[in-house]
Every structure is written in C-alpha cells, then in structure tokens.
C-alpha positions in Angstrom: -15.9 11.7 79.9 -16.8 9.2 77.4 -16.4 9.4 73.6 -18.6 7.5 71.2 -16.5 5.9 68.5 -18.2 4.8 65.3 -17.1 1.2 65.0 -17.8 1.3 61.2 -15.7 4.4 60.5 -12.6 2.5 59.5 -14.4 -0.3 57.7 -13.7 -0.5 53.9 -16.4 1.0 51.7 -17.9 -1.7 49.4 -17.3 -0.8 45.8 -20.9 -1.3 44.8 -21.1 1.7 42.5 -17.8 0.8 40.8 -18.9 -2.8 40.2 -22.1 -1.6 38.7 -20.2 0.8 36.4 -17.9 -2.0 35.2 -20.9 -4.3 34.6 -22.8 -1.6 32.6 -19.6 -0.8 30.6 -19.1 -4.5 29.8 -22.7 -4.8 28.7 -22.3 -1.8 26.5 -19.2 -3.2 24.9 -21.0 -6.5 24.3 -23.9 -4.7 22.7 -21.6 -2.6 20.5 -19.7 -5.6 19.4 -22.9 -7.4 18.5 -24.0 -4.4 16.5 -20.7 -4.3 14.7 -20.7 -8.0 13.9 -24.3 -7.8 12.8 -23.6 -4.9 10.5 -20.5 -6.6 9.0 -22.6 -9.7 8.3 -25.3 -7.6 6.7 -22.8 -5.6 4.6 -21.1 -8.8 3.4 -24.4 -10.4 2.5 -25.5 -7.2 0.7 -22.2 -7.1 -1.3 -22.6 -10.8 -2.1 -26.1 -10.2 -3.3 -24.9 -7.4 -5.5 -22.1 -9.4 -7.0 -23.6 -12.9 -7.2 -27.4 -12.3 -6.9 -28.1 -11.2 -10.5 -29.2 -13.3 -13.4 -25.8 -13.3 -15.2 -24.4 -16.3 -17.0 -23.6 -19.2 -14.7 -20.5 -21.4 -15.1 -21.1 -24.4 -17.4 -21.1 -25.6 -20.9 -17.9 -26.7 -22.7 -14.7 -26.2 -20.7 -12.8 -23.0 -21.5 -9.7 -23.4 -23.6 -7.1 -21.0 -25.0 -7.1 -22.8 -28.4 -9.8 -22.8 -31.1 -11.7 -20.1 -32.9 -10.8 -16.5 -32.3 -12.3 -15.3 -29.0 -12.0 -12.7 -26.3 -11.0 -13.9 -22.9 -11.9 -11.8 -19.9 -12.9 -11.7 -16.2 -16.7 -11.7 -16.0 -18.1 -8.8 -13.9 -21.8 -9.2 -14.6 -23.8 -9.9 -11.4 -24.6 -13.5 -11.0 -23.1 -16.9 -10.2 -20.3 -16.3 -12.8 -19.0 -13.1 -11.2 -15.2 -13.0 -11.1 -14.8 -16.1 -13.2 -13.0 -16.4 -16.5 -15.2 -16.2 -19.6 -15.0 -16.0 -23.4 -17.0 -14.6 -26.2 -16.7 -15.0 -30.0 -14.4 -12.4 -31.5 -16.9 -11.9 -34.3 -19.7 -11.4 -31.8 -18.4 -10.0 -28.6 -21.8 -8.8 -27.5 -23.2 -12.3 -27.9 -23.5 -15.2 -25.4 -20.5 -15.8 -23.1 -19.1 -19.1 -21.9 -18.1 -18.9 -18.2 -15.6 -21.3 -16.7 -14.9 -22.4 -13.2 -11.7 -20.6 -12.5 -11.7 -17.2 -10.8 -9.1 -14.5 -11.3 -8.6 -10.9 -10.3 -6.8 -10.2 -13.5 -5.9 -12.4 -16.5 -3.9 -12.4 -19.7 -3.2 -15.1 -22.2 -1.3 -15.7 -25.5 0.4 -18.6 -27.2 -1.4 -21.3 -25.2 -0.3 -19.9 -21.8 -2.4 -17.8 -19.3 -1.4 -15.8 -16.2 -4.2 -15.6 -13.6 -3.6 -13.2 -10.7 -5.8 -14.3 -7.9 -6.3 -14.1 -4.1 -6.6 -17.4 -2.3 -7.8 -18.3 1.2 -10.5 -17.2 3.6 -9.7 -14.9 6.5 -6.0 -15.1 5.7 -5.8 -13.9 2.1 -2.8 -14.8 -0.1 -2.2 -13.1 -3.5 -0.8 -15.5 -6.1 0.2 -15.7 -9.8 -1.0 -18.9 -11.4 0.5 -20.0 -14.7 -2.1 -22.0 -16.7 -1.8 -24.2 -19.7 -4.0 -24.1 -22.8 -6.8 -25.9 -20.9 -6.5 -23.5 -17.9 -4.9 -26.1 -15.7 -2.4 -24.8 -13.2 1.3 -25.6 -14.0 3.0 -23.0 -11.7 2.0 -21.1 -8.6 4.0 -18.1 -7.2 3.0 -16.3 -4.0 3.0 -12.5 -4.4 4.1 -9.6 -2.2 1.1 -7.4 -2.8 -2.2 -6.6 -4.5 -2.3 -8.0 -8.1 -2.5 -5.3 -10.7 -1.0 -6.0 -14.2 -0.4 -9.2 -16.2 1.1 -10.0 -19.6 2.2 -13.0 -21.6 4.5 -12.9 -24.7 3.0 -13.9 -28.1 4.7 -17.2 -28.0 3.4 -18.0 -24.5 6.9 -18.5 -23.1 7.4 -15.3 -21.1 4.9 -14.1 -18.4 5.0 -11.0 -16.3 2.9 -9.5 -13.5 2.9 -6.4 -11.3 1.6 -6.0 -7.8 1.2 -3.0 -5.5 3.4 -3.6 -2.4 1.6 -0.6 -0.9 -0.8 1.9 -2.3 -3.5 1.1 -4.8 -3.4 3.7 -7.6 -1.0 5.0 -10.2 -2.6 8.4 -9.8 -1.1 8.7 -6.4 2.6 9.5 -5.6 2.6 7.2 -2.6 2.8 3.7 -4.0 5.3 0.9 -4.5 5.2 -1.8 -7.1 7.0 -5.0 -7.7 7.2 -6.4 -11.3 8.3 -10.0 -12.0 9.1 -11.9 -15.2 8.9 -15.7 -15.5 10.3 -17.9 -18.3 7.7 -20.6 -18.4 10.1 -22.9 -20.3 13.1 -22.8 -18.0 11.2 -21.9 -14.8 13.6 -19.0 -14.2 11.9 -16.2 -12.2 13.1 -12.6 -12.3 11.5 -11.5 -9.0 11.9 -7.8 -9.3 12.9 -5.6 -12.3 14.4 -3.1 -9.8 17.4 -5.5 -9.7 18.2 -4.6 -13.4 20.6 -1.8 -14.4 18.7 1.1 -15.8 20.3 4.0 -17.8 19.1 7.3 -19.1 21.2 9.3 -21.6 24.1 6.9 -20.8 24.0 7.4 -17.1 22.9 4.8 -14.6 19.8 5.6 -12.5 20.2 4.6 -8.9 17.2 6.2 -7.3 16.1 3.9 -4.4 12.4 4.6 -5.0 12.2 3.3 -8.6 9.0 1.6 -9.6 8.3 -0.5 -12.7 5.1 -1.8 -14.1 3.2 -2.7 -17.3 5.6 -5.1 -19.1 4.9 -5.9 -22.8 7.1 -8.4 -24.8 8.5 -8.3 -28.3 8.6 -11.4 -30.5 12.1 -12.5 -29.5 11.0 -13.2 -25.9 14.0 -11.2 -24.7 13.3 -7.6 -25.4 10.4 -5.9 -23.5 9.0 -2.5 -22.8 7.7 -1.2 -19.4 7.0 1.9 -17.3 9.5 3.4 -14.9 8.6 6.0 -12.3 10.1 7.4 -9.1 8.1 8.8 -6.2 10.6 11.7 -5.9 9.7 13.2 -9.3 6.3 11.6 -10.0 7.3 11.4 -13.7 6.9 8.3 -15.8 9.2 6.9 -18.5 9.1 4.3 -21.2 12.0 1.8 -20.9 13.2 -0.9 -23.2 14.6 -3.9 -21.4 16.9 -6.7 -22.3 16.3 -9.8 -20.2 19.5 -11.7 -20.9 21.6 -8.6 -20.2 19.4 -7.5 -17.2 19.4 -3.9 -18.4 16.8 -1.3 -19.2 17.2 2.0 -21.2 14.9 5.0 -20.8 13.4 6.0 -24.2 10.8 8.6 -23.6 8.9 10.5 -20.8 5.2 10.3 -19.9 4.4 6.8 -21.1 2.5 4.3 -18.8 1.3 0.7 -19.3 2.7 0.2 -22.9 1.3 -2.6 -25.0 3.0 -3.7 -28.2 1.0 -4.2 -31.4 0.9 -7.6 -33.1 3.1 -6.3 -35.9 5.7 -4.9 -33.4 5.6 -1.4 -34.8 3.5 0.5 -32.2 2.8 0.9 -28.6 -0.6 1.8 -27.2 -0.2 3.5 -23.8 -1.9 5.8 -21.3 -0.5 9.4 -21.2 -0.9 11.7 -18.3 -2.8 14.8 -19.6 -4.1 16.3 -16.4 -3.0 16.6 -12.7 -6.5 15.6 -11.6 -6.7 12.3 -9.9 -10.2 11.7 -11.4 -9.3 12.1 -15.1 -5.6 12.0 -15.5 -4.9 9.8 -18.6 -5.7 9.5 -22.2 -4.9 6.6 -24.5 -2.2 7.3 -27.2 -0.4 5.2 -29.8 3.3 5.6 -30.3 4.9 4.8 -33.6 8.3 3.2 -32.6 10.0 4.1 -35.9 9.1 7.8 -35.9 8.3 8.3 -32.2 5.2 10.1 -33.2 2.2 10.0 -30.8 -1.4 9.8 -31.8 -4.2 10.4 -29.3 -7.1 8.0 -29.6 -10.8 8.8 -29.8 -11.5 7.5 -26.3 -11.6 10.6 -24.1 -12.4 8.8 -20.8 -9.5 8.3 -18.5 -8.4 4.7 -18.9 -6.5 3.2 -16.0 -5.7 -0.1 -17.7 -3.0 -1.7 -19.7 -4.8 -1.7 -23.1 -4.6 -4.7 -25.5 -4.5 -5.0 -29.3 -7.6 -6.9 -30.5 -5.9 -6.7 -34.0 -3.4 -4.5 -35.8 -6.1 -1.8 -36.2 -8.0 -1.9 -32.9 -7.3 -1.4 -29.3 -9.2 -2.8 -26.4 -9.5 -1.8 -22.7 -11.8 -1.9 -19.7 -13.7 1.0 -18.2 -15.6 1.0 -14.9 -19.4 1.3 -15.1 -19.6 3.4 -11.9 -21.4 0.6 -10.0 -18.6 -0.7 -7.7 -16.7 -3.7 -9.1 -18.5 -3.9 -12.4 -16.9 -2.9 -15.7 -17.2 -3.1 -19.5 -14.8 -3.9 -22.2 -14.5 -1.3 -25.0 -12.6 -0.9 -28.3 -11.4 2.1 -30.3 -9.5 2.4 -33.6 -5.7 2.6 -33.2 -5.3 5.4 -35.9 -7.0 8.1 -33.8 -10.2 8.1 -35.8 -13.6 6.6 -35.3 -15.3 6.3 -32.0 -15.2 4.0 -28.9 -17.5 1.0 -29.0 -18.7 -1.2 -26.1 -17.7 -4.8 -26.8 -18.7 -6.7 -23.6 -21.1 -5.6 -20.9 -19.8 -6.8 -17.5 -16.2 -7.6 -18.4 -12.7 -6.7 -17.2 -9.1 -7.6 -18.0 -9.6 -8.6 -21.7 -7.1 -10.7 -23.7 -7.5 -11.7 -27.4 -7.3 -15.4 -28.2 -6.2 -15.4 -31.9 
C-alpha cells in the first residue's frame, strides 16, 4: 500500500502577507510624518506672518539709549519687522511715532542707566538668559536662567537688578508653579541666585515651608531694602515681604499682595490683589500707602497680570493683552483711585519709564 506524501507540507510558508503589511505600515508612517512636518512648517510660517508680516515700525533711526529726554521703553508687539524688539516713545506723546532698536527681549526694565533684558537665545535648543545692559543697551553681563523669564526690575540708581523665572508652570493664577527670583549687584557682580535661601519670618517666627515661591521684587532708594511677593503652593495665599539684602532676611508684612512696585517718592506700592477665585479675572490693581497701610482700588477693572510701573508719582502703567495672541497694549490709570484707564501705546508690552 502506497501513501502519497506532499513534499511541500513541511516547507516554510513565505511571509508574503506579513512583508506587505510591514511595507504598507512603513509607507503610512512616512506619509503621516510628512503631513506632520508640512503642517508644522505651515503653522510656523503662519505665526511668523502674523507677528512679522504687518506694516509696523521697522528697526532703524537713531540707536536706542537709556539717557536723554523722558521716554517710555517697552517691548514692541505690533506686527511687523520690529516685533519683539525694544522700542521707545516720547513720554509727552506715547501714542506718537516709536523708535525701534535692534535688540530683542521677552521682558525688559530699565532705570539709572541700566537695563535688564530677559530673552531666549538659540534655535532648536533654547536658552533663557538675563542680559544686563548699559545706557547704550550694550551687554555687560549674561546670566543663564533656570526657567521661563517672567519679571524684571532695576533699582532707581541702576545698581541692583532682579528677575523672576518660572521653573515650572506658567501662570500665577495656578497653584502648581515654582519660581526662582535672583538679585544682582551690578557694581560688585555679586549674584543672589535664589531668594529662597534668605531667612523669612512672620510674626517673629521663621517660615520653613519647602514650597515657598518669591517673585516681583521692587527696590527702595538705599539699594538694600526691597519688597517682593511670597507664596506657598500649600496654602495658595500670597504675602507682601520686606527684604534686607545685606542681612539676607525677609519679613512678612501683609497678606494678598502680588507684584509690588514702589512709587518714585517711596511712599506707596502699586500691586495686584486677588479679588476672585476665577482664573480668568482674578486680580485688580490697588495702591498701598506704606505709612497707613490703607489700600485704594484703582479705576482699571480688567484683571492685570503684570508688575505695574510708576510713570510718575500720580500715574501707574501696565500692559494688557489685546486678545490677539502675543499682542498687547500699554495702559495708564491714576494712582489715587479716580479717573479712568487710558491706552498709551498700541502694540507694546513690559513698559519702563526713562526719566
């Protein structure tokens, strides 16, 4: 009896279907990657067109300087070739023509012939930096930062400079953020890298909470005393502190004070006060009289997420977003609680008075 044996029964099956599937899958991945890259390029170009494609003022004209006639220094946010660059307008005519320089900053402040420019350098690898500039906006010091630039201040004499960065998180309206605030003596070069290293007391007791955050420094005329904001993520509350640089100490003075800014005469602080738990409209600008500790709400009712400035002893300045992405305007309001807000500069951010 004979049995027919299929000689191909034990032969390996060629993985034709499997190879085809792998090939199709690879082609799909290549196609999707191409679509993603194409969309990214399109989105970048569209954003560039929005920021730089307008007819705003181009850099040029006389070089910017921190000395001269009274002016307002700010970061230009009008669409055009000058977007993101430092600019100035005449203090007497802030709505008039602007002069745009070559230097770009994310945030800026200047006083006493010194400027602090917080910027982001590099291409694919981005490095946040604090640049200390002289009266002609030439770089004299560069400090690499540990996070996203957020606040900047210079003392009236130009000697002391401070900046705050978000180490993580990007909003003071959130309870999940961490900041780092530094102070630099531009005369000696001494850098206080983190205010969290200072001893902080409240009602005579030292605060040792590990989640303390400080931001929004403003200096007094002696270049040693300063005010700032303290907060802890545990409580979500904010406090006004008065600091002593030489002693490396801070004392809590008052609750619910953020981003203080000292008036030119040293008698008042303008600050943002939390008036709502809403993350869309949480703050209102107030002025605190340091002698009486009396608060005065200002006529600006929009929520201002900024460290306001003093244009003069009677007037406060600040930036508000326009609702169109990165654009913003500079506004002013009387410091006595009366009057009404007024738009000073269309397409401006991070103002600083040059007196």
